[in-house]
C-alpha positions as CSV (number, residue, x, y, z in Angstrom):
1,M,84.5,91.7,100.5
2,A,85.1,90.0,103.8
3,T,84.5,92.0,107.0
4,I,87.4,92.8,109.4
5,A,86.1,90.1,111.8
6,E,85.8,87.5,109.0
7,T,89.3,88.3,107.7
8,I,90.9,88.0,111.2
9,A,89.0,84.7,111.8
10,R,90.6,83.3,108.7
11,I,94.2,83.9,109.8
12,G,95.8,80.7,111.1
13,P,99.3,79.7,112.2
14,L,102.0,78.9,109.7
15,D,101.9,75.4,108.3
16,E,104.4,73.4,110.3
17,A,104.3,70.3,108.0
18,A,105.2,72.5,105.0
19,M,108.0,74.2,106.9
20,E,109.5,70.9,108.0
21,A,109.4,69.6,104.5
22,A,111.2,72.8,103.3
23,R,113.8,72.3,106.0
24,Q,114.4,68.7,105.0
25,R,114.8,69.8,101.3
26,Q,117.3,72.6,102.4
27,A,119.3,69.9,104.1
28,V,119.9,67.9,100.9
29,L,120.5,70.7,98.4
30,T,124.0,71.0,96.9
31,K,125.5,73.3,99.5
32,P,126.9,73.1,102.9
33,H,124.1,73.1,105.5
34,G,123.1,76.6,106.4
35,S,125.5,78.2,103.9
36,L,122.7,80.3,102.3
37,G,122.0,81.9,105.7
38,R,118.8,83.8,106.1
39,L,117.7,82.8,102.6
40,E,117.1,79.3,103.9
41,A,115.0,80.6,106.8
42,L,113.1,82.9,104.4
43,S,112.2,80.0,102.2
44,V,111.0,78.0,105.1
45,Q,108.8,80.9,106.3
46,V,107.2,81.3,102.9
47,A,106.6,77.6,102.8
48,G,104.7,77.9,106.1
49,I,102.8,80.9,104.9
50,Q,101.7,79.3,101.7
51,A,101.2,75.9,103.3
52,R,103.3,74.4,100.4
53,P,106.6,72.6,100.9
54,R,107.7,74.0,97.5
55,P,106.4,77.6,97.7
56,A,106.3,79.9,94.6
57,V,106.5,83.6,93.9
58,S,104.7,84.0,90.6
59,A,103.5,87.6,90.7
60,K,104.3,90.6,92.9
61,T,102.4,93.7,93.8
62,I,103.4,96.8,95.9
63,I,100.3,98.5,97.4
64,V,100.9,102.2,98.1
65,M,98.4,103.9,100.3
66,A,98.3,107.7,100.2
67,A,96.6,110.1,102.7
68,D,97.1,113.5,104.4
69,H,97.3,114.4,108.0
70,G,95.8,117.2,110.1
71,C,98.9,117.5,112.2
72,V,100.8,119.3,109.3
73,V,99.3,122.5,110.7
74,E,101.7,122.0,113.7
75,G,104.7,122.4,111.4
76,V,106.0,118.8,111.6
77,S,107.1,118.5,108.0
78,A,109.6,120.3,105.8
79,Y,107.2,120.0,102.8
80,P,103.7,121.5,102.3
81,Q,100.7,119.2,102.3
82,E,100.0,119.6,98.6
83,V,103.0,117.4,97.9
84,T,101.0,114.4,98.8
85,A,98.6,114.9,95.9
86,Q,101.5,115.9,93.6
87,M,103.4,112.7,94.4
88,V,100.3,110.6,93.9
89,A,100.1,112.0,90.4
90,N,103.8,111.2,90.0
91,F,103.2,107.6,91.0
92,A,100.4,107.4,88.4
93,A,102.7,108.7,85.8
94,G,105.4,106.2,86.7
95,G,108.0,108.7,87.7
96,A,108.6,108.0,91.4
97,A,111.4,105.9,93.0
98,I,108.9,103.2,93.7
99,N,107.9,103.0,90.1
100,V,111.5,102.6,89.0
101,L,112.3,99.9,91.6
102,A,109.1,98.0,91.0
103,R,109.8,97.9,87.3
104,G,113.2,96.5,88.1
105,I,111.7,93.5,90.0
106,G,108.7,93.1,87.7
107,A,106.2,94.1,90.3
108,R,102.9,95.9,89.7
109,V,102.3,99.1,91.7
110,V,98.8,99.8,93.0
111,V,98.3,103.3,94.3
112,V,95.3,104.0,96.5
113,D,94.0,107.5,97.5
114,I,92.5,106.6,100.9
115,G,92.5,110.2,102.2
116,V,94.4,112.8,100.1
117,A,93.6,116.4,100.7
118,G,93.5,117.2,97.0
119,P,91.2,117.4,94.0
120,P,88.2,115.2,94.4
121,D,89.0,113.1,91.4
122,A,92.1,110.8,91.7
123,P,94.4,110.7,88.7
124,D,93.9,108.0,86.1
125,G,95.4,104.8,87.4
126,V,94.9,105.6,91.0
127,L,92.2,103.8,93.0
128,S,89.9,106.3,94.7
129,R,88.9,105.0,98.1
130,R,89.0,108.4,99.9
131,I,87.5,108.3,103.4
132,A,88.0,112.0,104.0
133,P,90.5,114.7,102.8
134,G,93.0,113.9,105.5
135,T,92.7,113.2,109.2
136,R,92.2,115.7,111.9
137,N,94.9,117.2,114.0
138,L,95.9,114.4,116.5
139,A,97.6,117.0,118.8
140,A,94.1,118.4,119.5
141,G,92.0,115.3,119.6
142,P,91.4,112.0,117.8
143,A,92.7,111.8,114.3
144,M,89.6,110.0,113.1
145,S,86.5,108.3,114.4
146,R,86.5,104.6,115.2
147,E,84.2,104.2,112.3
148,E,86.7,105.8,110.0
149,A,89.4,103.6,111.4
150,C,87.3,100.6,110.5
151,R,86.8,101.9,107.1
152,A,90.5,102.3,106.5
153,L,91.1,98.7,107.5
154,E,88.3,97.7,105.1
155,V,89.8,99.6,102.2
156,G,93.1,97.7,102.7
157,I,91.3,94.4,102.9
158,E,89.3,95.1,99.8
159,V,92.4,96.2,97.8
160,A,94.5,93.2,98.9
161,Q,91.7,90.7,98.2
162,A,91.4,92.1,94.7
163,E,95.2,91.6,94.2
164,V,95.0,88.0,95.5
165,A,92.2,87.3,93.1
166,R,94.6,88.4,90.3
167,G,97.0,85.7,91.4
168,I,99.4,87.8,93.3
169,S,101.7,85.6,95.5
170,L,103.9,88.3,97.2
171,I,102.8,91.8,98.4
172,G,104.9,94.8,99.4
173,T,103.5,97.7,101.3
174,G,104.2,101.4,100.7
175,D,102.9,104.8,101.7
176,M,102.7,108.5,100.8
177,G,101.5,111.3,103.1
178,I,103.2,114.5,104.2
179,G,103.4,114.5,108.0
180,N,102.8,110.7,108.3
181,T,106.0,110.0,110.3
182,T,104.4,111.9,113.2
183,P,101.3,109.6,113.6
184,S,103.5,106.6,113.0
185,A,105.8,107.5,115.8
186,A,102.8,108.2,118.0
187,I,101.4,104.7,117.3
188,I,104.8,103.1,118.1
189,A,105.0,105.1,121.3
190,A,101.5,103.9,122.3
191,F,102.4,100.3,121.8
192,T,106.0,100.3,123.2
193,S,105.7,103.0,125.9
194,L,108.9,104.5,124.6
195,A,109.4,108.3,124.8
196,P,108.5,110.3,121.7
197,A,112.0,111.9,121.9
198,V,113.5,108.4,121.3
199,L,111.2,107.5,118.4
200,A,110.7,110.7,116.4
201,G,113.0,111.2,113.4
202,R,113.7,113.8,110.8
203,G,111.2,112.5,108.3
204,T,111.4,114.7,105.2
205,G,114.6,116.2,106.5
206,I,113.5,118.6,109.2
207,D,116.0,120.7,111.2
208,D,116.6,120.5,115.0
209,A,113.9,123.1,115.8
210,R,111.2,121.3,113.8
211,L,112.3,118.0,115.3
212,A,111.9,119.4,118.8
213,N,108.4,120.7,117.8
214,K,107.6,117.2,116.3
215,V,108.4,115.6,119.6
216,S,106.2,118.0,121.4
217,V,103.3,117.4,119.0
218,I,103.6,113.6,119.6
219,E,103.7,114.1,123.3
220,R,100.6,116.3,123.2
221,A,98.8,113.7,121.0
222,L,99.5,110.9,123.5
223,A,98.5,113.0,126.4
224,V,95.3,114.4,124.8
225,N,94.1,111.1,123.4
226,Q,95.2,108.5,125.9
227,A,95.2,105.7,123.2
228,D,94.7,102.2,124.7
229,P,97.4,99.9,123.5
230,T,95.3,96.9,124.2
231,D,92.8,98.1,121.6
232,S,94.4,98.6,118.2
233,L,91.4,100.3,116.7
234,D,91.5,102.8,119.5
235,V,95.2,103.5,118.8
236,L,94.6,103.8,115.0
237,A,91.6,106.1,115.5
238,K,93.2,108.4,118.0
239,V,96.7,108.9,116.7
240,G,96.9,107.1,113.3
241,G,96.3,107.9,109.7
242,F,94.1,106.5,106.9
243,E,97.0,105.1,105.0
244,I,98.3,103.4,108.1
245,G,95.0,101.7,108.7
246,G,94.8,100.8,105.0
247,L,98.2,99.1,105.1
248,A,97.1,97.2,108.3
249,G,94.1,96.0,106.4
250,V,96.3,94.8,103.5
251,M,98.4,92.8,106.0
252,L,95.4,91.2,107.6
253,A,93.9,90.2,104.2
254,A,97.2,88.9,102.9
255,A,97.6,86.7,106.0
256,A,94.0,85.5,105.7
257,H,94.8,84.3,102.1
258,R,98.3,83.0,103.0
259,V,100.2,85.5,101.0
260,P,103.5,86.8,102.4
261,V,103.8,90.6,103.0
262,V,107.1,92.5,102.8
263,I,106.7,95.6,104.8
264,D,108.6,98.8,104.1
265,G,109.7,101.4,106.6
266,L,108.4,103.5,109.5
267,I,104.8,103.9,108.3
268,S,104.5,100.2,107.4
269,G,106.0,99.3,110.7
270,A,103.3,101.3,112.5
271,A,100.7,99.6,110.4
272,A,102.2,96.2,111.3
273,L,101.8,97.0,115.0
274,I,98.1,97.7,114.3
275,A,97.6,94.5,112.3
276,A,99.5,92.3,114.9
277,G,97.4,93.9,117.7
278,L,94.2,92.9,115.9
279,A,95.4,89.5,114.9
280,P,98.6,88.3,116.6
281,L,99.0,85.4,114.2
282,A,99.4,87.9,111.3
283,R,102.9,88.6,112.6
284,G,104.1,85.3,111.0
285,Y,103.1,86.5,107.6
286,L,105.2,89.6,107.7
287,I,108.7,90.0,106.4
288,A,110.7,93.2,107.3
289,G,112.1,94.5,104.1
290,H,114.6,96.9,105.5
291,L,115.6,99.1,108.4
292,S,114.7,102.7,108.0
293,V,117.0,105.4,109.6
294,E,113.9,106.7,111.3
295,P,114.5,105.6,115.0
296,G,110.9,104.5,115.6
297,H,111.2,101.8,112.9
298,R,113.8,99.9,114.8
299,A,111.5,100.0,117.9
300,A,108.5,98.8,115.9
301,L,110.4,95.9,114.4
302,G,111.8,95.0,117.8
303,H,108.3,95.0,119.3
304,L,107.1,92.8,116.5
305,G,110.1,90.4,116.7
306,L,111.1,91.0,113.1
307,E,114.6,91.3,111.7
308,P,115.1,93.5,108.6
309,L,116.6,92.0,105.5
310,L,118.4,95.2,104.4
311,D,119.9,98.2,106.0
312,L,120.7,100.8,103.3
313,G,120.2,104.0,105.2
314,M,116.9,104.6,103.5
315,R,113.9,106.7,104.7
316,L,112.0,107.5,101.6
317,G,108.9,105.3,102.1
318,E,106.7,104.6,99.0
319,G,107.5,100.9,99.4
320,T,111.1,101.4,98.1
321,G,112.7,99.2,100.8
322,A,110.0,96.6,100.4
323,A,110.6,96.5,96.6
324,L,114.3,95.8,97.1
325,A,113.7,93.1,99.6
326,M,111.0,91.4,97.6
327,S,113.7,90.3,95.1
328,I,115.5,88.6,98.0
329,V,112.4,86.8,99.1
330,E,111.9,85.6,95.5
331,A,115.5,84.5,95.3
332,A,115.1,82.5,98.5
333,V,112.1,80.6,97.1
334,R,113.9,80.0,93.8
335,A,116.9,78.6,95.5
336,L,114.7,76.2,97.5
337,N,112.9,75.0,94.4
338,E,115.5,75.1,91.7
339,M,118.7,73.9,93.2
340,A,119.7,70.3,92.7
341,T,119.9,67.8,95.5
342,F,123.1,65.9,96.3
343,S,121.6,62.6,95.1
344,G,120.0,64.2,92.0
345,A,123.3,65.9,90.9
346,G,125.6,63.0,91.8
347,V,127.5,65.2,94.3
348,S,129.0,63.6,97.4
349,E,127.6,64.8,100.7
350,A,129.6,65.9,103.7
351,L,131.7,63.2,105.4
352,E,130.5,61.7,108.7
353,S,132.3,62.9,111.7
354,G,134.5,60.5,113.7
355,C,137.2,58.1,112.7
């Protein structure tokens, strides 16, 4: 497995020649110029990512990282911590929303226990890469050590590299972890300097009292830890989560191997901030799948300069928004590759302007 430094060193800019060739092909396909809207821009981006004028989406994987969080002792979630392990088992059995949506688009789901506070043995079908049984309480001190933060990134790199070796050409990111909207909002606050009251959302459906408490917990975490936004590892270690670090590692490895990544909601958005902080060029390999109703997600995407493909009022996580958007990315690539050109189809092009 490549190290974090080796992975980052492999990330280059998007291929401009491939993108220009894709633009030129878009201009001669049998449609008015620009009439497929953002699908055209998506196909050009994927061409640049893959460094191929005619990109392809042959196989898809959604990587779901699962971990627990010490901050649940602060009462930030409407659900008990044991739900994380229970949902991991549900993923393994194929009964969760992400399983259903992934089946619909023909995507493989890879579930990784990177830090679940449950039985030591992961369910069959789940990759066991547990760093610890959850992070520590970020409101009282660092959520993890810097070494643990590095390990989380390394797990993500390892998992993504294995998927690339299987021939995967499109990756989606997902998460599971009771309490994880709290560290995600804290990460976003650290990078954007926005107030926790602006960023914190209702997560699992908490009421007003729990939301006020959640804001207070994030404020305390930021004050106690003083995370340095110029050092992404410091932010991850002090106010992050294992699954957030794992997803950031997935994004870095995908970029290093020129594989596009469709990111999901709030937790994936926080992970994308970590990845982009470590490797600014990785930003070009990211596609925002959807806009979560969690307010921090909009702030994260704005900071990254990413525009979501969908806005369906979702906030489930698991990679569900990414799964829906992956079908759009595939459609964009297929349109670029499979549509006929004006000359090939014998269709007249637009008339020249003027008399």
